[in-house]
N, C-alpha and C positions, 0 to 999 in steps of 0.2 A: 343752338350753339353759339349763336352771335348775335349782338344787339338788332334790333328791327328799326326801321326809321318809319316806315310806310306800308301798308298793306290795303288790299281791296279785295271784294268777293268776289268768286269767279262762278261763271256762270255753272259749271260743271260740279260746282263744291269746292270747298276749302278756299285759299288764299292765294294770291300771288304777291309776294312782300318784296321789296326792297332793303336788304339787309347790309350788314358790315362788308360783307363779301360778295355783294351783287345781288340780281335778283334770284329768288326761290319759289317755290310752289310747299303749302304748307298744307297736310293733310289733317284736320282736325279731328277727324276718327281716329285715324291711325297714330296719331300723333307724331307724324314725321316732318321732315325738314328735308326739301329736295334742291339744292342750288343748281341753277343751270346757265346762267350767263354773268359773267363778272365782267361790267365795261370799263373797270379803270386797273384791270392788271399790275400795270405799273406804279400804280398808286396805292399800297397796301393798307396805309392808316387812313386812307379817304373813306367814307362811307357813304352811303344814301339815305337819305333825309326825310324831307318832303314829295309826298306823291299823292296823285288823283286820277280816277280814269275819267276818259271823257265819254260822249255819246255815242261813238262806235267801238268802246271797248276797249283802247289802247290805255295801256296804263303808263302814265307819266311821271317821270321819279328824277328829282335831283340829288346831287351828291354835294359834301362839304368837306371841306379841309380839317384834319385831325384836331388841330388847336384853334381854328377858327380866326384864323389870322391872314391866310394867304390865298389867293384867286385860284385854288386848283380844282374848284367844282364845276360839274358841268349839269346841264340839264338834256334827260333821256327820254327818248318815246320808244315804249316796247310795244310792238304790233300783237294781234290775237296770233300770228303765224310767229312769234315770238322773236322775229327781227329785231335789232334795236338800233335805234337812231340819235346820234347826237345833235341836239337842236340849239343848244346856246352853251358858252364855254367862259370861262374867266370870275365865275362866281365863287365865294367865300363861304357861305353857308346858304342853300338853297331852302327856302321858305314862301310861304304865303300863296301858294298855287291855289287856281280855283277857276272854274269854267262857269260863264255869265251865260244866266238861263235866258235873258232878254235881249243880247247882243250878240254877234259872232265874236266874242272876247274870252281871252285868255288872260289872267294876272298872276305873276309869280315874282318873288323876289329875292334879295340878298341881303339876310337881318344885319350883317356885319356892315356889309355896303351900304346898308341906311335906305335902300329906295325899294319902291315895288313899282314894277313896270306893267303895262298895257300891250297886249300884244293882238294884233288882230289874227283871228284863227278860224281857218278853213278846217271843218268838221269832215268834209268829206276826202279832203285831199291828208288831213293832219298835218298840215303846215301852220305855221306862225310868221307873221311877218309886220312891218312898220312899230317898230319896239318905241314907247315913249313912256314917260314917267307919270306914273298914277299917285303916287305920293312918295313923297321925300321926309325921311324921318330925322335929319340933321337938326341937332340942338334940340331934340323932345326927349322925354325921358323913357321913351320906351322904342322897341322895335315890333313888328310884325311878325309874328311866329306863324302858327297855322291860320288858316281862313275858310271860310265859305259865304257862298251867296245865299239869300233869301231869294223866295219866288218872285219879288217884286223888284230882283235885281240892284240889290243894296249888300255890299260887300262887309261881311263880320270878321275884324282879324282879331286874335289872341296877343293883346299887347303888352309883351312879356317883359319884366322889369318894373311895371308900372300898375298892378294889382288890378287890372282891367280888359274888358273887351270893348271894340269899337266898332261902331256901324258907320260906313265909308258911303257917301253917296257915289251916284255913277260918274260925278265929274272928280273924283278923288278926296273930297273936301269930308273930313271928319263931323258928323253931325249928331252922333248920340255916345255917349261913354256910361260904359256899366260897371261899376267898382265890384271887387270880388276880395274874398278873404284870402287870397293867396298873391304872391307878388309874380309868381312866375306861370300864367297862363301858357298854354304850348299849343291847343286846338279847339275850335267849337265848331260844331255840325248839329244839324237840325234834325230832331226825331221824334218820336212819338206817332199815333195815327192822325194825327192832324198836322204834322211838322210844327207844332207850336212849342215844342221844349227845345231847350239851346243846350245841348252838353258840351262842358269843356273839360278839357285834361290839362294837367298841370304838372309841373318838373319840381 
């Protein structure tokens, strides 16, 4: 019934999704959508945008400003007991989220804010701390939209507006650029039996 920004598969079946009006469960067999929590009831034009599950089953999802110009978005952590916690605020468009497989770190960015940050991530407690700049896109022809890590700890980002995806080394430097036949890639994700296929969504 509304737009969807991100989803994750649930252990018991179906999806948990971040949507225009907050978090919802989606039953793919019954074709039903069950909203259960709106973290921003005072901002009806905002919507949840980019999201990922961490290794403990928490669904992290960030919101975005309706017209992409005001820092009204936040980052939320939805726990398995369905409690919701605001973890970051002052964001224009939440994007670029990914959890590193090689170090206790989470990356998260603001596309319009032109920054991807690195946080120390405590998986046991579900906390983030020590925010530092991982990559600054000011003056570049692209912004980092959706992203994922590979098993070697390299960060792959969809470089929206620039017909490409980029691979970033652990120090945040772009070390590989792959051109695409579309200007607006929005997310990249590894799949296939050997995790050697990169799937890319576009806008």
